[in-house]
C-alpha positions as CSV (number, residue, x, y, z in Angstrom):
1,X,193.4,76.9,87.5
2,X,196.5,75.3,85.6
3,X,196.5,71.7,86.9
4,X,192.6,71.6,85.9
5,X,193.2,73.3,82.2
6,X,195.9,70.4,81.7
7,X,193.9,67.5,83.1
8,X,191.1,68.6,81.1
9,X,193.1,68.7,77.9
10,X,194.7,65.6,78.6
11,X,191.8,63.5,79.3
12,X,189.5,64.7,76.4
13,X,188.3,62.0,74.4
14,X,187.3,58.5,74.7
15,X,189.3,55.6,76.5
16,X,191.0,58.0,78.9
17,X,191.2,57.5,82.5
18,X,192.6,59.0,85.8
19,X,193.8,57.3,88.7
20,X,194.5,59.2,92.4
21,X,196.5,57.9,95.1
22,X,195.5,59.4,98.6
23,X,198.3,59.4,100.9
24,X,196.8,59.6,104.9
25,X,193.6,59.2,106.3
26,X,190.2,60.1,104.3
27,X,187.7,61.0,106.6
28,X,184.2,60.9,104.8
29,X,181.1,62.1,106.6
30,X,178.6,59.2,107.4
31,X,176.1,58.2,104.9
32,X,172.8,59.4,105.7
33,X,170.7,56.6,107.1
34,X,167.1,55.6,107.5
35,X,165.6,57.8,110.0
36,X,164.8,56.5,113.4
37,X,163.0,57.5,116.7
38,X,164.5,56.9,120.0
39,X,162.4,57.2,122.9
40,X,163.2,57.2,126.7
41,X,160.6,55.0,127.9
42,X,161.8,54.4,131.6
43,X,163.5,56.6,134.2
44,X,163.1,54.3,137.6
45,X,162.5,55.8,140.2
46,X,162.7,59.5,138.7
47,X,163.6,60.8,142.5
48,X,166.0,58.7,144.3
49,X,169.4,58.9,146.6
50,X,172.9,58.8,145.4
51,X,173.9,55.0,145.2
52,X,170.4,53.9,144.7
53,X,169.5,51.8,141.7
54,X,167.9,53.4,138.6
55,X,166.6,52.0,135.5
56,X,167.0,53.8,132.2
57,X,165.2,52.3,129.0
58,X,164.7,53.2,125.7
59,X,162.9,52.0,122.8
60,X,164.2,52.5,119.1
61,X,162.3,52.1,115.9
62,X,162.4,53.2,112.3
63,X,160.6,56.8,111.9
64,X,157.4,56.4,109.6
65,X,158.1,59.9,108.4
66,X,161.3,59.2,106.7
67,X,160.5,55.6,105.3
68,X,160.2,57.2,101.5
69,X,164.1,58.0,101.9
70,X,166.2,56.3,99.4
71,X,168.4,54.6,102.4
72,X,165.3,53.3,103.9
73,X,164.8,51.0,100.7
74,X,167.0,48.3,102.3
75,X,165.6,48.6,105.8
76,X,162.1,47.5,105.0
77,X,161.3,44.5,107.2
78,X,164.6,45.1,109.4
79,X,164.5,46.3,112.9
80,X,167.4,48.6,114.2
81,X,170.2,46.7,115.8
82,X,173.2,48.5,117.9
83,X,173.8,50.4,120.9
84,X,171.9,53.0,122.8
85,X,173.8,55.5,125.1
86,X,172.5,56.8,128.1
87,X,173.6,60.3,128.9
88,X,172.9,62.5,132.3
89,X,173.7,66.2,131.4
90,X,175.4,65.2,128.3
91,X,177.7,62.6,130.0
92,X,177.5,59.0,129.1
93,X,176.6,57.1,132.2
94,X,175.5,53.6,130.5
95,X,175.5,52.0,127.4
96,X,173.0,48.9,126.2
97,X,172.5,46.9,123.0
98,X,169.0,46.9,121.6
99,X,167.1,43.6,122.2
100,X,165.1,41.8,119.6
101,X,162.3,44.0,120.3
102,X,164.1,47.3,119.9
103,X,164.7,48.0,123.5
104,X,167.5,49.1,125.3
105,X,167.8,48.8,129.2
106,X,170.2,49.5,132.1
107,X,170.3,49.7,135.9
108,X,172.6,52.2,137.2
109,X,173.9,52.9,140.8
110,X,176.3,55.7,140.0
111,X,174.1,58.5,138.7
112,X,175.7,61.9,140.0
113,X,174.0,64.0,142.7
114,X,171.7,66.9,141.1
115,X,168.6,67.5,139.1
116,X,169.5,65.7,135.8
117,X,168.5,65.9,132.2
118,X,168.4,62.2,131.0
119,X,168.6,61.3,127.2
120,X,169.0,58.2,125.4
121,X,170.9,58.2,122.1
122,X,170.7,55.6,119.5
123,X,174.2,55.0,117.7
124,X,172.8,54.0,114.5
125,X,173.7,51.0,112.5
126,X,173.5,50.9,108.8
127,X,170.9,51.1,107.5
128,X,169.7,53.2,110.4
129,X,170.7,56.9,111.1
130,X,171.3,58.0,115.0
131,X,169.0,59.7,117.1
132,X,168.1,61.3,120.4
133,X,165.3,61.2,122.9
134,X,163.7,64.3,124.3
135,X,164.8,65.0,127.7
136,X,163.5,63.5,130.6
137,X,164.5,64.9,134.4
138,X,165.6,63.0,137.1
139,X,166.5,63.9,140.9
140,X,169.4,62.2,142.6
141,X,169.8,63.5,146.2
142,X,172.8,63.0,148.2
143,X,172.5,60.2,151.0
144,X,173.0,62.0,154.5
145,X,175.3,60.7,156.7
146,X,174.6,60.4,160.6
147,X,177.3,60.3,163.1
148,X,176.4,59.7,166.9
149,X,178.5,59.7,169.9
150,X,177.4,56.8,171.7
151,X,179.0,56.1,175.1
152,X,180.7,52.4,175.0
153,X,177.9,51.3,177.2
154,X,174.9,52.5,178.8
155,X,172.0,50.7,180.7
156,X,168.6,50.4,178.8
157,X,166.5,51.0,182.0
158,X,168.9,53.3,183.4
159,X,169.1,57.1,183.9
160,X,168.5,59.2,180.7
161,X,171.7,59.9,179.0
162,X,172.2,62.7,176.5
163,X,173.9,61.7,173.1
164,X,175.7,63.9,170.7
165,X,174.0,63.1,166.9
166,X,175.4,64.9,163.9
167,X,173.4,64.7,160.5
168,X,175.3,65.9,157.5
169,X,174.2,66.3,154.1
170,X,177.5,67.7,152.8
171,X,177.3,66.8,149.1
172,X,174.5,69.6,148.5
173,X,175.0,71.8,151.7
174,X,171.4,71.8,152.4
175,X,169.8,71.5,155.8
176,X,167.7,68.4,156.2
177,X,164.0,68.5,156.0
178,X,161.5,66.0,157.8
179,X,164.5,64.5,159.8
180,X,163.4,62.6,163.1
181,X,165.5,61.2,165.7
182,X,163.7,58.6,168.2
C-alpha cells in the first residue's frame, strides 16, 4: 500500500538505511535443529501395582538421516545434551537430564492407575532439535485393600472362630481374581 510505496521511494539509491523499533514481545519459532532420535529403552516393570517403583529410561542420539541438514554442520562430534520428559498418557510424570552416554532415567512411584501409553520426549538443546519416542504400554493396577474384623483376642489352639474379611479394589471397581485367604 501507501507506506510500502513511500518507503521504496525514500530508500531508493545507495547509502540509505531503515531502522525499526519493535515494542512488545516478539515471539519467533525455534530455529530448526539437527534431527534426533529418541527411544524409550526401558519401562520396568511393564505391569505393576500403584505405588511400586517403575524405572523409565530413554536414549537420544543424532538422526543419521538428517546429518546433511545445515543445522548439523556445527553438531559433528557433539552429543545431544539437555533434558528428557517422560509422559504417561500425555502428562509429564518425570524429567531427567541426559548423561554423557545420551541416556536419561527416572524411577517413579507415582504413575496413575490404568493402561498407560508411555513416551519419552527430548526437549532439544541447540544444535539439536526435539524428538519424541514411540509409545510403549504399561499397566498399573490399583493396590487392593484388605480389612479384617478380628476379635481383640482369640486362642490359637482354641475353637474355630469366624472372621469377617473384606477385600476392596475400589480404584478400578473390578472383582479380584486369584485371591486366596488362608
